[in-house]
C-alpha angles and dihedrals in degrees: 000000000000124000094259092058092045088050093051094045095050101033089236124134118247090238089059093047089054091049090048087055092049089051092050094245094121133019130217129192115223124230124220087265091055093250117145116249119198126194124227093259091063088073091065092040092055090049090050092049093049091049092052091046091050087051087059102255116145117235093250091062093042090055089056096048099041092092087062089061096055126090118245088035121228106184121184124195108191092106096044099118120170087250093054091048091050090050091051092049092050092048092047089051092048091049090050089053091047092048091051090050091050091050091050089049092048089050092049092052092047091051090050092048091049091049093048092048091048092048091050092051092060 
């Protein structure tokens, strides 16, 4: 698929898709005309990248952990410095705290909705 379709299917600006490609986060084949051609798996990859960026991970870390998201997995360890591992552990822990907060907020909204609905039934 061309970049316009990938942009539309993922809700990601073309400029960002080009940036992801520059960073090595996604790969495009090139047609004889020079146009980018993405395979179907790139849709999921872009969604994964966006989720990791939204979670606060920098692209340099995302590039290193992307192999962990593939199946079958091909994980390489040459860049696994103690600093990178500490960064990943801190990010994982931050994400866990954020997930817990989101769950508490979701539950609070559910309780509010239940109370409002019950009140309106009376």
